[in-house]
C-alpha positions as a printed NumPy array, in Angstrom:
array([[ 12.434,  41.182, -40.682],
       [ 14.915,  40.607, -43.484],
       [ 16.651,  37.272, -43.636],
       [ 20.404,  37.341, -43.524],
       [ 22.492,  36.22 , -46.473],
       [ 25.697,  34.236, -46.542],
       [ 28.817,  35.348, -48.361],
       [ 30.797,  32.715, -50.217],
       [ 33.435,  30.96 , -48.151],
       [ 36.98 ,  31.975, -48.979],
       [ 40.207,  30.033, -48.775],
       [ 43.286,  31.767, -47.418],
       [ 46.766,  30.671, -46.5  ],
       [ 47.125,  29.568, -42.885],
       [ 49.469,  32.525, -42.326],
       [ 46.77 ,  34.952, -43.475],
       [ 44.218,  33.439, -41.125],
       [ 46.709,  33.563, -38.251],
       [ 47.544,  37.221, -38.936],
       [ 43.854,  38.144, -38.978],
       [ 43.147,  36.22 , -35.783],
       [ 46.101,  37.983, -34.152],
       [ 44.445,  41.386, -34.579],
       [ 40.953,  40.444, -33.411],
       [ 39.742,  42.607, -30.563],
       [ 38.528,  41.123, -27.308],
       [ 35.2  ,  39.393, -27.853],
       [ 35.366,  39.844, -31.642],
       [ 34.877,  36.791, -33.816],
       [ 36.53 ,  36.133, -37.145],
       [ 33.086,  36.333, -38.751],
       [ 32.445,  39.767, -37.244],
       [ 35.839,  40.971, -38.442],
       [ 35.219,  39.748, -41.992],
       [ 31.701,  41.232, -42.092],
       [ 33.036,  44.588, -40.918],
       [ 35.861,  44.541, -43.458],
       [ 33.481,  43.688, -46.308],
       [ 31.056,  46.452, -45.27 ],
       [ 33.858,  49.058, -45.021],
       [ 35.283,  48.107, -48.413],
       [ 31.839,  48.335, -50.043],
       [ 31.298,  51.783, -48.484],
       [ 34.758,  52.892, -49.619],
       [ 34.148,  51.755, -53.178],
       [ 30.765,  53.492, -53.306],
       [ 32.419,  56.738, -52.126],
       [ 35.207,  56.219, -54.649],
       [ 32.698,  55.694, -57.485],
       [ 30.842,  58.854, -56.464],
       [ 34.102,  60.827, -56.426],
       [ 35.009,  59.58 , -59.906],
       [ 31.539,  60.528, -61.182],
       [ 31.928,  64.046, -59.711],
       [ 35.37 ,  64.381, -61.285],
       [ 34.078,  63.311, -64.699],
       [ 31.226,  65.796, -64.431],
       [ 33.672,  68.553, -63.475],
       [ 35.897,  67.69 , -66.424],
       [ 32.952,  67.812, -68.816],
       [ 32.007,  71.221, -67.424],
       [ 35.589,  72.444, -67.695],
       [ 35.772,  71.235, -71.309],
       [ 32.712,  73.357, -72.06 ],
       [ 34.324,  76.354, -70.362],
       [ 31.576,  76.417, -67.754],
       [ 32.222,  76.844, -64.083],
       [ 35.945,  77.498, -64.242],
       [ 37.243,  78.23 , -60.778],
       [ 40.351,  79.575, -59.182],
       [ 42.799,  77.371, -57.312],
       [ 41.604,  78.969, -54.06 ],
       [ 37.987,  78.115, -54.829],
       [ 38.99 ,  74.554, -55.689],
       [ 40.99 ,  74.112, -52.482],
       [ 38.185,  75.593, -50.384],
       [ 35.729,  73.162, -51.964],
       [ 38.048,  70.227, -51.323],
       [ 38.469,  71.278, -47.693],
       [ 34.692,  71.464, -47.318],
       [ 34.284,  67.998, -48.848],
       [ 36.982,  66.608, -46.557],
       [ 35.203,  67.987, -43.497],
       [ 31.904,  66.512, -44.673],
       [ 33.569,  63.131, -45.268],
       [ 35.142,  63.206, -41.804],
       [ 31.721,  63.895, -40.301],
       [ 30.176,  60.975, -42.236],
       [ 32.96 ,  58.704, -41.018],
       [ 32.451,  59.809, -37.405],
       [ 28.695,  59.23 , -37.676],
       [ 29.195,  55.793, -39.241],
       [ 31.69 ,  54.815, -36.541],
       [ 29.283,  55.949, -33.819],
       [ 26.432,  53.991, -35.405],
       [ 28.617,  50.871, -35.686],
       [ 29.676,  51.21 , -32.073],
       [ 26.042,  51.509, -30.981],
       [ 25.099,  48.399, -33.018],
       [ 28.012,  46.458, -31.562],
       [ 27.169,  47.344, -27.971],
       [ 23.401,  47.503, -28.443]])
């Protein structure tokens, strides 16, 4: 079993703490809220980094004149990626819900 790690404590204005506490769900602790927010932000940034890497690769290919596509092909590819991302989000939400109730 892996030991848990502690994130550094953070100082916030009393108003910030009060606004966060005001949106806590029933039975949710401030610690759980913060952990969830940190996890979601890390996942978002990883997805963002991957998207930037794909865009840079596409630009390099376009500069070489390789793999040029029509606007329709581009939009179809973006729609497919959006559907895949929605599915990943649904799966992650389901897994989180199972962990929270498990």
